[in-house]
C-alpha angles and dihedrals in degrees: 000000000000128000133187094269093056091045090054091047089051092049091049092050089057096042121000092205093053118116117185120218115237093242091051091051089051092049094047092046091049092047092049092048092048090048094052090046091053092045093051094043092050091046090050091053089054091048091051087048087058089051091243130135093203124081110223133192088249089063091054093045093051093048090050091048097046103034104029101025091233119144120202110186116202098033125103127015100288122090124218112283117235117241114248122203115227111247114262114250119229092248090054091052092049090051092049091049089051092050092048090048092050092047091055091059092061 
């Protein structure tokens, strides 16, 4: 996955003067490895739930969305779902009319 060389290159791309301590490198590499293991395991559970033996990008996408709250538009087969407003109740319409009427007085 990721080794020390790639981690150093990533740190240098953010700040050319940055030098990571060896303990910090170990911690970041361990964290990245654990994150990938959890991601793949969760996506495999979703694929198994679909009764599939193949891990697909939509499984990874769904796991990221549900477990990590990470949204990746453009990946998978589903398009972005448009936002629908909830219909206004009659009581809400009456309150809004009263507020507008009060605002016109001032």
